C-alpha positions in Angstrom: -4.3 4.7 6.0 -2.0 6.3 8.6 0.9 4.1 9.8 3.8 4.5 12.1 7.1 2.5 12.1 9.9 3.7 14.3 9.8 7.5 14.0 8.3 7.4 10.5 4.7 8.4 10.1 3.2 7.8 6.6 -0.2 8.6 5.1 -1.2 6.4 2.2 -4.3 5.9 0.1 -5.4 2.7 -1.5 -7.5 2.2 -4.7 -8.8 -1.2 -5.7 -10.5 -2.4 -8.9 -14.2 -3.0 -8.6 -14.0 -6.3 -10.4 -11.3 -9.0 -10.9 -9.4 -9.4 -14.1 -9.8 -12.5 -16.3 -7.4 -14.5 -14.0 -9.4 -13.6 -10.9 -7.0 -10.9 -9.5 -7.9 -7.5 -8.2 -5.5 -4.6 -8.8 -4.6 -2.7 -5.6 -2.7 0.6 -5.9 -1.0 2.1 -2.8 0.0 5.7 -3.1 2.1 7.6 -0.5 0.2 10.9 0.2 2.7 12.3 2.8 5.4 11.2 5.2 7.7 12.8 7.7 11.1 11.7 6.2 12.1 10.0 9.5 13.6 6.5 9.8 11.3 3.5 10.1 11.9 0.6 12.5 14.6 -0.9 10.2 16.4 2.4 10.1 15.4 3.0 6.4 14.0 6.2 4.9 11.6 5.0 2.2 9.1 6.2 -0.4 8.2 9.9 -0.7 4.9 11.5 -1.6 3.6 10.3 -4.9 5.4 6.9 -4.7 3.1 4.1 -5.9 3.1 0.3 -5.5 0.8 -1.9 -7.4 -0.2 -5.3 -6.1 -2.6 -7.9 -7.4 -4.7 -9.9 -4.9 -6.9 -12.9 -5.3 -9.6 -14.0 -2.8 -10.2 -17.6 -1.9 -13.1 -19.1 -3.8 -14.1 -20.8 -0.5 -14.3 -17.3 1.2 -11.9 -18.4 3.9 
C-alpha cells in the first residue's frame, strides 16, 4: 500500500492469515517498507522502515 498524509509518503505491506484462529479472528500484520521521514497531517513523524503493527480482524457471519 502506498499512502500519503500531509507531506509524509509511506509504503507498507500487509500479510494476513489464510484461516481464522479458534476465536474467528484473522491476524493482519502491517509492515512499513519505506517512508520519507516527513510530517503527516497531524504534524507527527511516525514509524520507520521495519516497524510492524499486528491487528486481529473478524468478519461478520452475516457477510455484511
